Backbone and ligand atoms as CSV (ligand in chain L), in Angstrom:
chain,resi,resn,atom,element,x,y,z
A,1,UNK,N,N,4.692,0.083,-13.682
A,1,UNK,CA,C,3.881,-0.250,-12.654
A,1,UNK,C,C,4.680,-0.650,-11.468
A,2,UNK,N,N,4.360,-0.242,-10.271
A,2,UNK,CA,C,5.116,-0.469,-9.155
A,2,UNK,C,C,4.187,-1.791,-8.275
A,3,UNK,N,N,4.942,-2.825,-8.049
A,3,UNK,CA,C,4.369,-3.832,-7.197
A,3,UNK,C,C,4.835,-3.981,-5.838
A,4,UNK,N,N,3.854,-4.029,-4.775
A,4,UNK,CA,C,4.467,-4.472,-3.521
A,4,UNK,C,C,3.628,-5.842,-3.249
A,5,UNK,N,N,4.316,-6.854,-3.055
A,5,UNK,CA,C,3.995,-8.227,-2.483
A,5,UNK,C,C,4.204,-8.516,-1.384
A,6,UNK,N,N,3.436,-9.000,-0.520
A,6,UNK,CA,C,3.709,-9.567,0.825
A,6,UNK,C,C,2.685,-10.662,1.073
A,7,UNK,N,N,3.082,-11.512,2.139
A,7,UNK,CA,C,2.229,-12.356,2.537
A,7,UNK,C,C,0.885,-11.958,3.359
A,8,UNK,N,N,-0.045,-12.260,3.214
A,8,UNK,CA,C,-1.380,-11.966,3.801
A,8,UNK,C,C,-1.264,-11.942,5.386
A,9,UNK,N,N,-0.458,-13.070,5.785
A,9,UNK,CA,C,-0.366,-12.979,7.332
A,9,UNK,C,C,0.547,-11.834,7.926
A,10,UNK,N,N,1.360,-11.267,7.029
A,10,UNK,CA,C,2.063,-10.253,7.474
A,10,UNK,C,C,1.484,-8.731,7.452
A,11,UNK,N,N,0.254,-8.611,6.785
A,11,UNK,CA,C,-0.392,-7.418,6.885
A,11,UNK,C,C,-1.081,-7.092,8.215
A,12,UNK,N,N,-0.174,-6.224,8.867
A,12,UNK,CA,C,-0.462,-5.871,10.235
A,12,UNK,C,C,-1.925,-5.433,10.702
A,13,UNK,N,N,-2.033,-5.606,12.147
A,13,UNK,CA,C,-2.995,-5.065,12.734
A,13,UNK,C,C,-2.974,-3.352,12.816
A,14,UNK,N,N,-1.571,-3.001,12.644
A,14,UNK,CA,C,-1.301,-1.588,12.812
A,14,UNK,C,C,-1.907,-0.636,11.894
A,15,UNK,N,N,-2.303,-1.325,10.671
A,15,UNK,CA,C,-2.837,-0.421,9.758
A,15,UNK,C,C,-4.036,0.328,10.007
A,16,UNK,N,N,-5.053,-0.224,10.750
A,16,UNK,CA,C,-6.188,0.580,11.068
A,16,UNK,C,C,-5.603,1.772,11.984
A,17,UNK,N,N,-4.716,1.504,12.882
A,17,UNK,CA,C,-4.203,2.623,14.053
A,17,UNK,C,C,-3.767,3.652,12.938
A,18,UNK,N,N,-2.858,3.309,12.015
A,18,UNK,CA,C,-2.230,4.262,11.304
A,18,UNK,C,C,-3.435,5.217,10.369
A,19,UNK,N,N,-4.416,4.451,10.039
A,19,UNK,CA,C,-5.471,4.948,9.234
A,19,UNK,C,C,-6.289,6.035,10.143
A,20,UNK,N,N,-6.390,5.701,11.394
A,20,UNK,CA,C,-7.115,6.740,12.242
A,20,UNK,C,C,-6.300,7.748,13.094
A,21,UNK,N,N,-5.021,7.500,13.163
A,21,UNK,CA,C,-4.098,8.162,13.794
A,21,UNK,C,C,-4.158,9.667,13.615
A,22,UNK,N,N,-4.234,10.197,12.358
A,22,UNK,CA,C,-3.983,11.474,11.899
A,22,UNK,C,C,-5.083,12.325,12.357
A,23,UNK,N,N,-6.462,11.636,12.913
A,23,UNK,CA,C,-7.371,12.475,13.316
A,23,UNK,C,C,-7.552,12.561,14.836
A,24,UNK,N,N,-6.507,11.994,15.295
A,24,UNK,CA,C,-6.233,12.110,16.899
A,24,UNK,C,C,-6.221,13.460,17.231
A,25,UNK,N,N,-5.720,14.157,16.167
A,25,UNK,CA,C,-5.492,15.686,16.392
A,25,UNK,C,C,-7.199,16.286,16.826
A,26,UNK,N,N,-8.044,15.589,16.578
A,26,UNK,CA,C,-9.239,16.411,17.057
A,26,UNK,C,C,-9.563,16.232,18.575
A,27,UNK,N,N,-8.899,15.319,19.193
A,27,UNK,CA,C,-8.788,15.336,20.612
A,27,UNK,C,C,-8.214,16.278,21.345
A,28,UNK,N,N,-7.133,16.913,20.469
A,28,UNK,CA,C,-6.383,18.044,21.141
A,28,UNK,C,C,-6.657,19.177,20.108
A,29,UNK,N,N,-7.754,19.420,19.633
A,29,UNK,CA,C,-7.860,20.597,18.762
A,29,UNK,C,C,-7.592,21.960,19.134
A,30,UNK,N,N,-7.752,22.102,20.448
A,30,UNK,CA,C,-7.531,23.530,20.899
A,30,UNK,C,C,-6.036,23.920,20.827
A,31,UNK,N,N,-5.241,22.856,21.186
A,31,UNK,CA,C,-3.709,22.983,21.059
A,31,UNK,C,C,-3.134,22.886,19.787
A,32,UNK,N,N,-3.532,21.822,19.001
A,32,UNK,CA,C,-2.730,21.510,17.794
A,32,UNK,C,C,-3.821,21.830,16.507
A,33,UNK,N,N,-5.001,21.823,16.819
A,33,UNK,CA,C,-5.825,22.076,15.525
A,33,UNK,C,C,-6.184,20.873,14.883
A,34,UNK,N,N,-7.335,21.043,14.078
A,34,UNK,CA,C,-7.578,19.709,13.187
A,34,UNK,C,C,-7.039,19.814,11.891
A,35,UNK,N,N,-6.390,18.695,11.509
A,35,UNK,CA,C,-5.504,18.718,10.302
A,35,UNK,C,C,-4.097,19.072,10.738
A,36,UNK,N,N,-3.840,18.875,11.771
A,36,UNK,CA,C,-2.435,19.282,12.512
A,36,UNK,C,C,-1.499,18.770,11.611
A,37,UNK,N,N,-0.392,19.665,11.449
A,37,UNK,CA,C,0.843,19.225,10.844
A,37,UNK,C,C,1.609,18.112,11.662
A,38,UNK,N,N,1.381,17.780,12.937
A,38,UNK,CA,C,1.960,17.174,13.799
A,38,UNK,C,C,1.220,15.508,13.543
A,39,UNK,N,N,0.169,15.424,13.288
A,39,UNK,CA,C,-0.419,14.030,12.979
A,39,UNK,C,C,-0.575,13.736,11.492
A,40,UNK,N,N,-0.767,14.708,10.934
A,40,UNK,CA,C,-0.753,14.446,9.303
A,40,UNK,C,C,0.477,14.507,8.733
A,41,UNK,N,N,1.298,13.506,9.224
A,41,UNK,CA,C,2.754,13.510,8.668
A,41,UNK,C,C,3.312,12.080,8.786
A,42,UNK,N,N,4.588,12.179,8.586
A,42,UNK,CA,C,5.191,10.933,9.190
A,42,UNK,C,C,6.145,10.915,10.276
A,43,UNK,N,N,5.715,11.861,11.072
A,43,UNK,CA,C,6.434,12.197,12.361
A,43,UNK,C,C,6.097,10.910,13.311
A,44,UNK,N,N,4.775,10.342,13.360
A,44,UNK,CA,C,4.469,9.210,14.290
A,44,UNK,C,C,5.332,7.922,14.117
A,45,UNK,N,N,5.382,7.526,12.732
A,45,UNK,CA,C,6.121,6.253,12.497
A,45,UNK,C,C,7.659,6.613,12.660
A,46,UNK,N,N,8.175,7.919,12.378
A,46,UNK,CA,C,9.532,8.041,12.688
A,46,UNK,C,C,9.904,8.009,14.050
A,47,UNK,N,N,8.961,8.491,15.161
A,47,UNK,CA,C,9.054,8.623,16.333
A,47,UNK,C,C,9.272,7.078,16.846
A,48,UNK,N,N,8.286,6.311,16.256
A,48,UNK,CA,C,8.124,4.829,16.748
A,48,UNK,C,C,9.623,4.331,16.462
A,49,UNK,N,N,10.063,4.731,15.285
A,49,UNK,CA,C,11.388,3.864,14.689
A,49,UNK,C,C,12.592,4.233,15.316
A,50,UNK,N,N,12.626,5.289,16.125
A,50,UNK,CA,C,13.601,5.990,16.802
A,50,UNK,C,C,13.330,5.845,18.455
A,51,UNK,N,N,12.579,6.587,18.879
A,51,UNK,CA,C,12.237,6.746,20.333
A,51,UNK,C,C,11.842,5.369,21.037
A,52,UNK,N,N,10.680,4.674,20.229
A,52,UNK,CA,C,10.179,3.507,20.791
A,52,UNK,C,C,10.506,2.314,20.048
A,53,UNK,N,N,11.678,2.294,19.416
A,53,UNK,CA,C,12.122,1.119,18.593
A,53,UNK,C,C,12.385,-0.232,19.315
A,54,UNK,N,N,12.408,-0.118,20.623
A,54,UNK,CA,C,12.556,-1.375,21.446
A,54,UNK,C,C,11.359,-1.956,21.709
A,55,UNK,N,N,10.290,-1.197,21.399
A,55,UNK,CA,C,8.924,-1.711,22.134
A,55,UNK,C,C,8.169,-2.039,20.767
A,56,UNK,N,N,8.260,-1.722,19.444
A,56,UNK,CA,C,7.715,-1.905,18.410
A,56,UNK,C,C,8.521,-2.562,17.217
A,57,UNK,N,N,7.762,-3.493,16.407
A,57,UNK,CA,C,8.462,-4.241,15.238
A,57,UNK,C,C,8.456,-3.455,14.110
A,58,UNK,N,N,9.440,-3.638,13.206
A,58,UNK,CA,C,9.376,-2.999,12.040
A,58,UNK,C,C,8.263,-3.224,11.120
A,59,UNK,N,N,7.562,-4.431,11.177
A,59,UNK,CA,C,6.221,-4.498,10.351
A,59,UNK,C,C,5.260,-3.784,10.880
A,60,UNK,N,N,5.103,-3.618,12.309
A,60,UNK,CA,C,4.187,-2.808,13.025
A,60,UNK,C,C,4.262,-1.449,12.499
A,61,UNK,N,N,5.346,-0.880,12.389
A,61,UNK,CA,C,5.616,0.497,12.135
A,61,UNK,C,C,5.293,0.754,10.555
A,62,UNK,N,N,5.626,-0.279,9.802
A,62,UNK,CA,C,5.493,-0.462,8.331
A,62,UNK,C,C,4.135,-0.241,8.033
A,63,UNK,N,N,3.189,-0.961,8.828
A,63,UNK,CA,C,1.598,-0.934,8.343
A,63,UNK,C,C,0.937,0.201,9.047
A,64,UNK,N,N,1.509,0.681,10.130
A,64,UNK,CA,C,1.060,1.877,10.819
A,64,UNK,C,C,1.284,3.101,9.848
A,65,UNK,N,N,2.389,2.903,9.144
A,65,UNK,CA,C,2.703,4.030,7.888
A,65,UNK,C,C,1.813,3.838,6.843
A,66,UNK,N,N,1.492,2.654,6.529
A,66,UNK,CA,C,0.765,2.319,5.333
A,66,UNK,C,C,-0.564,3.095,5.645
A,67,UNK,N,N,-1.048,2.899,6.845
A,67,UNK,CA,C,-2.459,3.440,7.338
A,67,UNK,C,C,-2.426,4.876,7.337
A,68,UNK,N,N,-1.274,5.507,7.673
A,68,UNK,CA,C,-1.201,6.978,7.585
A,68,UNK,C,C,-1.289,7.390,6.118
A,69,UNK,N,N,-0.629,6.604,5.153
A,69,UNK,CA,C,-0.466,7.143,3.911
A,69,UNK,C,C,-1.847,6.984,3.260
A,70,UNK,N,N,-2.533,6.110,3.667
A,70,UNK,CA,C,-3.999,5.872,3.012
A,70,UNK,C,C,-4.837,7.064,3.681
A,71,UNK,N,N,-4.777,7.493,4.870
A,71,UNK,CA,C,-5.609,8.458,5.485
A,71,UNK,C,C,-5.159,9.841,4.745
A,72,UNK,N,N,-3.761,9.959,4.323
A,72,UNK,CA,C,-3.682,11.374,3.715
A,72,UNK,C,C,-3.997,11.267,2.445
A,73,UNK,N,N,-3.913,10.114,1.656
A,73,UNK,CA,C,-4.423,10.140,0.319
A,73,UNK,C,C,-5.761,10.619,0.382
A,74,UNK,N,N,-6.507,9.997,1.132
A,74,UNK,CA,C,-8.168,10.577,1.274
A,74,UNK,C,C,-8.189,12.063,1.540
A,75,UNK,N,N,-7.281,12.501,2.462
A,75,UNK,CA,C,-7.426,14.022,2.870
A,75,UNK,C,C,-6.945,14.748,1.663
A,76,UNK,N,N,-6.612,14.287,0.548
A,76,UNK,CA,C,-6.024,14.846,-0.488
A,76,UNK,C,C,-7.301,15.485,-1.605
A,77,UNK,N,N,-8.415,14.985,-1.202
A,77,UNK,CA,C,-9.677,15.065,-1.921
A,77,UNK,C,C,-10.700,15.850,-1.183
A,78,UNK,N,N,-10.439,17.174,-0.606
A,78,UNK,CA,C,-11.496,17.876,0.003
A,78,UNK,C,C,-12.221,18.623,-1.133
A,79,UNK,N,N,-13.411,18.990,-0.689
A,79,UNK,CA,C,-14.492,19.883,-1.678
A,79,UNK,C,C,-13.442,20.846,-2.020
A,80,UNK,N,N,-12.932,21.725,-1.231
A,80,UNK,CA,C,-11.855,22.778,-1.654
A,80,UNK,C,C,-10.855,23.014,-0.570
A,81,UNK,N,N,-9.899,23.703,-0.822
A,81,UNK,CA,C,-8.680,23.844,-0.124
A,81,UNK,C,C,-8.873,25.057,0.609
A,82,UNK,N,N,-9.731,25.060,1.690
A,82,UNK,CA,C,-10.233,26.131,2.491
A,82,UNK,C,C,-10.549,25.550,3.967
A,83,UNK,N,N,-10.403,26.503,4.865
A,83,UNK,CA,C,-10.967,26.023,6.355
A,83,UNK,C,C,-10.133,24.679,6.887
A,84,UNK,N,N,-11.083,23.782,7.362
A,84,UNK,CA,C,-10.494,22.551,7.927
A,84,UNK,C,C,-9.769,21.764,7.043
A,85,UNK,N,N,-9.853,21.979,5.540
A,85,UNK,CA,C,-8.969,21.109,4.871
A,85,UNK,C,C,-7.444,21.588,4.844
A,86,UNK,N,N,-7.079,22.874,5.371
A,86,UNK,CA,C,-5.787,23.164,5.477
A,86,UNK,C,C,-5.035,22.736,6.492
A,87,UNK,N,N,-3.705,22.331,6.256
A,87,UNK,CA,C,-2.828,21.806,7.409
A,87,UNK,C,C,-2.509,22.810,8.478
A,88,UNK,N,N,-3.106,22.512,9.556
A,88,UNK,CA,C,-2.670,23.680,10.850
A,88,UNK,C,C,-1.400,23.556,11.399
A,89,UNK,N,N,-0.884,24.519,11.806
A,89,UNK,CA,C,0.168,24.674,12.893
A,89,UNK,C,C,-0.227,24.653,14.209
A,90,UNK,N,N,0.585,24.102,14.899
A,90,UNK,CA,C,0.172,23.965,16.568
A,90,UNK,C,C,0.366,25.323,17.072
A,91,UNK,N,N,-0.437,25.384,18.302
A,91,UNK,CA,C,-0.643,26.610,19.098
A,91,UNK,C,C,-1.124,27.743,18.141
A,92,UNK,N,N,-2.090,27.616,17.415
A,92,UNK,CA,C,-2.769,28.648,16.667
A,92,UNK,C,C,-1.909,29.565,15.847
A,93,UNK,N,N,-0.772,28.967,15.348
A,93,UNK,CA,C,0.093,29.472,14.602
A,93,UNK,C,C,-0.293,29.787,13.116
A,94,UNK,N,N,-1.612,29.432,12.759
A,94,UNK,CA,C,-2.042,29.575,11.557
A,94,UNK,C,C,-1.940,28.342,10.870
A,95,UNK,N,N,-1.783,28.280,9.347
A,95,UNK,CA,C,-2.025,27.019,8.607
A,95,UNK,C,C,-1.190,27.156,7.489
A,96,UNK,N,N,-0.677,26.064,6.645
A,96,UNK,CA,C,-0.072,26.023,5.517
A,96,UNK,C,C,-0.548,26.662,4.289
A,97,UNK,N,N,-1.881,26.973,4.282
A,97,UNK,CA,C,-2.320,27.605,3.159
A,97,UNK,C,C,-2.157,26.760,1.941
A,98,UNK,N,N,-1.762,27.431,0.784
A,98,UNK,CA,C,-1.803,26.638,-0.445
A,98,UNK,C,C,-0.722,25.709,-0.448
A,99,UNK,N,N,0.140,25.458,0.717
A,99,UNK,CA,C,0.998,24.342,0.600
A,99,UNK,C,C,0.544,23.169,1.126
A,100,UNK,N,N,-0.719,23.302,1.754
A,100,UNK,CA,C,-1.296,22.126,2.372
A,100,UNK,C,C,-1.376,20.914,1.534
A,101,UNK,N,N,-1.732,21.092,0.200
A,101,UNK,CA,C,-1.954,19.772,-0.649
A,101,UNK,C,C,-0.508,19.272,-0.724
A,102,UNK,N,N,0.471,19.923,-1.052
A,102,UNK,CA,C,1.859,19.388,-1.079
A,102,UNK,C,C,2.550,18.737,0.104
A,103,UNK,N,N,2.162,19.268,1.391
A,103,UNK,CA,C,2.556,18.841,2.586
A,103,UNK,C,C,1.850,17.383,2.645
A,104,UNK,N,N,0.513,17.176,2.527
A,104,UNK,CA,C,-0.380,16.094,2.593
A,104,UNK,C,C,0.330,15.037,1.654
A,105,UNK,N,N,0.275,15.489,0.365
A,105,UNK,CA,C,0.977,14.495,-0.652
A,105,UNK,C,C,2.144,13.941,-0.390
A,106,UNK,N,N,3.163,14.926,-0.232
A,106,UNK,CA,C,4.442,14.410,0.194
A,106,UNK,C,C,4.486,13.760,1.344
A,107,UNK,N,N,3.925,14.005,2.408
A,107,UNK,CA,C,3.749,12.947,3.432
A,107,UNK,C,C,3.381,11.522,3.273
A,108,UNK,N,N,2.263,11.816,2.248
A,108,UNK,CA,C,1.438,10.327,1.885
A,108,UNK,C,C,2.764,9.509,1.255
A,109,UNK,N,N,3.467,10.064,0.394
A,109,UNK,CA,C,4.525,9.598,-0.457
A,109,UNK,C,C,5.698,8.692,0.485
A,110,UNK,N,N,5.999,9.658,1.232
A,110,UNK,CA,C,7.128,9.276,2.250
A,110,UNK,C,C,6.516,8.239,3.113
A,111,UNK,N,N,5.461,8.195,3.617
A,111,UNK,CA,C,4.753,7.187,4.388
A,111,UNK,C,C,4.650,5.780,3.693
A,112,UNK,N,N,4.281,5.823,2.330
A,112,UNK,CA,C,4.294,4.832,1.593
A,112,UNK,C,C,5.456,4.177,1.299
A,113,UNK,N,N,6.644,5.045,1.008
A,113,UNK,CA,C,7.953,4.559,0.914
A,113,UNK,C,C,8.421,3.837,2.045
A,114,UNK,N,N,8.130,4.550,3.053
A,114,UNK,CA,C,8.566,3.935,4.481
A,114,UNK,C,C,8.164,2.560,4.645
A,115,UNK,N,N,6.795,2.282,4.494
A,115,UNK,CA,C,6.026,1.072,4.521
A,115,UNK,C,C,6.965,0.064,3.649
A,116,UNK,N,N,7.049,0.360,2.666
A,116,UNK,CA,C,7.823,-0.440,1.394
A,116,UNK,C,C,9.035,-0.825,1.878
A,117,UNK,N,N,9.871,0.217,2.499
A,117,UNK,CA,C,11.410,-0.077,2.799
A,117,UNK,C,C,11.413,-0.873,3.881
A,118,UNK,N,N,10.868,-0.796,4.950
A,118,UNK,CA,C,10.566,-1.468,6.053
A,118,UNK,C,C,10.244,-2.806,5.776
A,119,UNK,N,N,9.324,-3.211,5.020
A,119,UNK,CA,C,8.913,-4.595,4.656
A,119,UNK,C,C,10.013,-5.090,3.909
A,120,UNK,N,N,10.574,-4.413,2.976
A,120,UNK,CA,C,11.468,-5.069,2.053
A,120,UNK,C,C,12.787,-5.398,3.092
A,121,UNK,N,N,13.242,-4.457,3.878
A,121,UNK,CA,C,14.143,-4.771,4.854
A,121,UNK,C,C,14.146,-5.983,5.648
A,122,UNK,N,N,12.903,-6.276,5.964
A,122,UNK,CA,C,12.627,-7.181,6.684
A,122,UNK,C,C,12.379,-8.687,6.242
A,123,UNK,N,N,12.491,-8.485,4.937
A,123,UNK,CA,C,12.298,-9.450,3.953
A,123,UNK,C,C,10.816,-10.065,3.846
A,124,UNK,N,N,9.908,-9.170,4.305
A,124,UNK,CA,C,8.615,-9.596,4.198
A,124,UNK,C,C,7.601,-9.162,2.940
A,125,UNK,N,N,8.612,-8.500,1.935
A,125,UNK,CA,C,7.910,-7.917,0.908
A,125,UNK,C,C,8.892,-7.965,-0.465
A,126,UNK,N,N,8.475,-8.282,-1.558
A,126,UNK,CA,C,9.248,-8.173,-2.726
A,126,UNK,C,C,8.697,-6.938,-3.433
A,127,UNK,N,N,9.437,-6.030,-3.745
A,127,UNK,CA,C,8.906,-4.946,-4.679
A,127,UNK,C,C,9.694,-4.896,-5.958
A,128,UNK,N,N,9.098,-4.503,-6.937
A,128,UNK,CA,C,9.844,-4.157,-8.257
A,128,UNK,C,C,9.127,-3.499,-9.293
A,129,UNK,N,N,9.923,-2.721,-10.045
A,129,UNK,CA,C,9.168,-1.979,-10.988
A,129,UNK,C,C,9.058,-2.821,-12.345
A,130,UNK,N,N,7.900,-2.701,-12.976
A,130,UNK,CA,C,7.699,-3.333,-14.250
A,130,UNK,C,C,7.703,-2.452,-15.418
L,1,ZN,ZN,ZN,-7.119,13.711,8.229
């Protein structure tokens, strides 16, 4: 079993932001489609860590990433992998088809790993395998 421990006060307010971030694509649906590959990925946390790293803290990005992971795990359970369940490419270029679950699951794992890595690096979490 894998355990992630952190102090309650370190659990950030950015978690809800990450939880709802992927569905921001609905505001831009004509351009990027719903379940966009751009928002249903770890792209946003990676951009925060690189482009805006002077404006955000590592714990903020960590919990934002955890929120995205939570959203993506929920997205892994559609009734069927058809229509809106499929990950959309931008500009109407189609969708990932049968690779959609792999994309969403893989990004969920990376987002979870990123959260753990950032918190451990900041000394805000203790993780270990049992
Ligand atoms: Zn979604």
